[in-house]
N, C-alpha and C positions, 0 to 999 in steps of 0.2 A: 282401615286406618291408612293414612298416607305414609309413604316411605320416601325418604330423601336420599338422593344419590350423592355420593361424595366423590370428588375428583381425586385421582391418585396424586400424591405429592410430587412436585417437580424434582427432577434429579439435580444435584448440586452442579452449579455452573451453567445450567440451561435456563433461559428465561422463557416463560410461557406467555404467549400473547393470545388473549381471547379473540376469537373470530367474531366479527359483527354478524348478527342474524341477516339472512338474505332478505331482500325487499319482498313485501307481501301486498296483495291487492286490497285497496280500500273497500272494494265491493264486498268481498267475502268477510273481511275482518269486522266491518261495520254491521253487516246483516246477520252474521252467524256467531261472532265472537265478542259482541258487546263493546266494540271499539266506538267511541263517540267522536266522529270526524268533525263535529261542529265545536268541540271544546279545544282549548289550548293544549291540554294534555288528554289525548284520546283514551288512554287506559285509566280507569278509575280504581286506584289501588284500594281505597276503602271498601268498594263494592266487592272486589276480588277477595279481600280478606274475609268479608262477611259470609261468602259462599264457600270458603275453604280452598280457594284457588289463588292464594297470594303469590305462589311461585309459577303462575301460568306462563309468563313471558319467558322465564328461564327454561321451564320444562318443554314449552312448545317451540323454543328458538324463534320467538316473535320479536320484531323490531318495535321501537318506540313510535316510529312514524310509518305511514302507509303511502302507497303510490296510487294515483288515479288510474282508472282502467286503460286510459289511452297513453300513459307515459311508459316509455321503454324501460325495461329492467336492465337490459344489456344485450350482448350478442350471444348467440347459441354457442355452447361449449363444444370443444372438438369431439368429445365422446358422444354427446347427444346428436351432433351433426352427422357423425358416421352412422349411428343407429337409424336415423331418420332419412338418410340419403340426401341430406341438405349440406349447406356449407356454413362456415362460421360467420359469414357476413349477414346472416338472418338476424333481425332484431326480435327480441322476445318481449311481449307485453304481459302485464298481469292478467290473471284469469277473471272471468265473471261467473256468477251463478247462472245456470242455464236459462231459467225463466227470465232473468233480467237481461240476458243477451237477446232473448226473443223479443222482449219489450222494446229494446233499443232497435232491433231489426224492423219492427212495425211502426215505431214512433220516431225513429231517427230523422225522418223528413221534417220534423218540427223542432229539431234541436237548435235552430237559429231563431225560433219564434216562441219564447216561453209562454206568452199570453195565449197563443193557439194551443200549445202543448198541454196546458192545464185543462183543456176541454176534451182531451183524448184519453182513452183507456185501452190498455192492451189486455187481451184475454188469450192466454196460452193454454189451449185445451187438449187433453189427451186422456190418459188413465185417470188423472185428476185435473183440476183446473186452477190456474193461478191468474189473478188480475193485478195489474200494476198501473199506478198513476204517478205523475210528477207534479210538484208545485214549488213556487218560489218561497212560500212560507211553510213553517212547520204546522201541520194540521193533524194531530193525533186523533184516532177514533177507536172505540172499543171493538175488539175482535179483529183488528188489523195488525199486521207486523210492520213495525216502524213507527213514525217516519225515520228514514235513514238519510243522513246528509251526504251528498256526493257519492252515493253508492254506485251511480252510473254516470250521471251528467254533472258537470261542474256547477256549483252554486245552487243546485236544486235538490229538494227533498224527494225521496221515493217512498211510497206506501204500498203495501202488498196485502191482498186478501186472497181467499181461495176456497175451493170445495174439495174435500178429501177424496171423493170418489164420484166420477162422472162417466167417462168411458168405461171404467171398471164396473160402475153400477149397471150400465146397459148390458154389459156382458153377464153380470150376475142375474139380471132379470131373465135373460135368455136361458141360462143354465137352470134357473129355479122353476120357470114356467114353460119352458120350451119342449117338454116331453122328450128330452134326450138330444135336442139340437145343439151342436157345438157353436159357440159364439164367434164364428169366423166372419171374415169380410163378406163372404157370399151370403151367409145367414142374415147379417145385418141388412144387406142390400135387398134381400127377398122380403124381409119384414117391412122395410121402409117403402118398398114398392106397393105392398098390400095396404099399408097405412094410407098412402096417398089415394089408392082406389076407394077405400072405405070413407075417407074424408070427402071425396068428390060426391059420394052418394048421400052421406048423412049431414054434411055441412059443418058449420062452426061448432055445433053442439055435440060433435062426435065424442063419445065416451066421457061426457061431462060428469057422470055420476062416480067416476073413478078419481080418487085423490091420493097423492103420494107426497110424503116428506122424504127427501133424498138423503137423509143422514144415516145411511147404513154403515158408514165408517166414521161416525162422529160428525160434528159441525165445526169446521175450522173458522169460517166467517159467516155472519157477523156475531154468532153466539159464543164462539170460543169454548165449545163444550166437546171434549174428546169422547165423552161417554154417551153422547146423544145417539138415539137409535132411529132407524127408518120406520115409516108407517105407510101402510096401504089400506085405504078404506074404499069399499064398494066392489068387492070381488063376488061374482056369481058362481054357481056350480057349473063351471064351464072350463074345460081344459083344452079347447080347440086352438088351432093356429090363429084364428081370428081373435080369440080372447087374449092370446099373447100379444098380438099386434096392438090391441086396445091398451093394454098395460104398458107396452113399450112406448106408445105415443104419450101417454099421460106421465110416464117417467121422464121423457124428454121435456114435457111442459114443466115438470117439477124442477128439473135442473135449471131451466131458464128462469123460473120464478125465484130460485135461490140466488141467481145473479142479480135479479131485480132487488131482492132483499138486501144484498150487499151494497148495491148502488144507493138505495135509500138511506142506509146508515152512513155512507160516505158523503151524501148530500148534507146530512145533519152535521157532519164534521167540517163542512165548508167547501167541499169539492163540487164544482159545477161541470158535470161530464155529459156530453151529448153525442159522442162518437165512440163506437166500440170497434177496435181493430182485432180481429180474430185470427189466430194462427195455430198450427198444430193439427192433429188428426180430426178435430171437430169440423174443420172446413169441408171435409169429405162427407159429412152427414147433413143432407139438405134440411132435415127436420130441425136439427139444432140451429142451423144458420138462420132459418126462417123465424124460429122462436126467439132467438137472441134479439132479433130486431123488433118483432111485434110485441113481445112480452115486456121488454124494457122501454120501448118507445125511442130507442136510440137509432141513429144511423149506423149501419154495420158495414165495415170494410174488410174484405178478404184480400190480402196482398197476393200479387202474382208470383213473388219469390217463393220457391218451393220449401225453403227452410229459413225461417226468420232468425233462429238461434245462430246459425252459421253466418247470416248476413250481419247481425249485430256484432258478432265476434270480429268479422272482417272489417267493420267500421273502426273498431278500436285498434286493430292491427294496422290499418291504413294510416292512422295518425301516429302510432308508435314508429312505423316505418317511414315517416316523414313524407308520405304521399299527399297528406292534407295537414294544415297547421293545427286543426282542432276538430272536435266532434261537431261543432256548429257548422263547419264546412263539409266534413265527410258525410254526415247524416243526410242532408238534402241531396248531395251529389250521388250517393250510393243507394238511396231509398228506392223501393219498388213501387210501381204503379199497382192499383188494386181495383177490384170490382166492388161497387157499393149497392146497398139495398136500403130503402127507406121503409119505415113502419107503415102498415096498412091501417088507416084511421078507422075503417069499418070494424076492425077486430078489437079495438081498444076496450069497448064495454065488456067483451067476453073475458079478456085477460085481466081487466081490473077486478072483475068478479072472482076469477080464479085466484088472484093475489089475496083478496079478502078471505077466501076460504083457506088458502095456504096459511095465513097468519092465525086463523081460527083453529086450524089443526094443531099448530104449535101450542096454542093455549090449552087445547084439550089434552094433548100429551103431557103438558106440565101438570094439569089438574089430576090426571090419572096417576102420575108418579108421586104426587104429593099426598095421595090418599093413604091412610093407615088402616 
């Protein structure tokens, strides 16, 4: 049951003045708190009442309006300045969701060119993976989060998809089939080196009889099924290091096929994406970077900036601090150069076949779970 807090009555002769809630970020309230930035009134009271949160604004100290991520909230307070070793002349900007800051960090160079921006996709890959795209029009799609209006860039909608476990899945495969190997950076590097050696010997058909569905922690996009489970088909009676390497490789393929699955659903919703900007820990895995390109058929760009999340945050701070007039100016001026990779057309047939098998495995899993 919900409990209501009651304020103590005011003492006679003293007038109580309600303090206005502090400004909050349009990014976080739109994406995580159901604030509709595209509506005249962002908070939908009838919806809040239906879900039993009619007093959300009061309880959360939330304002009626929100601030764009590049608008200054105000100056740093004296106590915060002292604790941080800064001064009160510092401007404070609203916060961003970390993955959205990363998306701005890799796509900010297109902030002044919406038509080009709509063809770009950000992939922030680490323990899990998040993909972010922008559009001038609202284009909802099943299994996606959003679209969210002005969650990052003014006048543009943001849509998000993702995979619940990617880097974490590769760690899990090492723990499960590695005979006691710890999933350290050195272990991953050793496996990747051996995979490359085996691929050089066996060619494009290396480990082709192994098939993986990467839903070991549910399927976030595009199936939106938190109860989905992973599948491995084609395991032999082999516990050698090379067997681990084969499974590791095919799990990498499955992760990239999952991204292709999301992109196909986004295309059905009206997104025409041809360039994938990757940031995060996956940039350091050459297998994933190769597969993101060849499996999806997209041009793949890896930014030179070491941390796109910090770069995107810096772009908003630069506008809040009046170094630039807006994100359309700050983004291109502060964006990082990158190295690009184009898909190998000779591998298209192989990965098209893998994708058909990937979808067939989904159908087979559904058939098995439907049996009584």
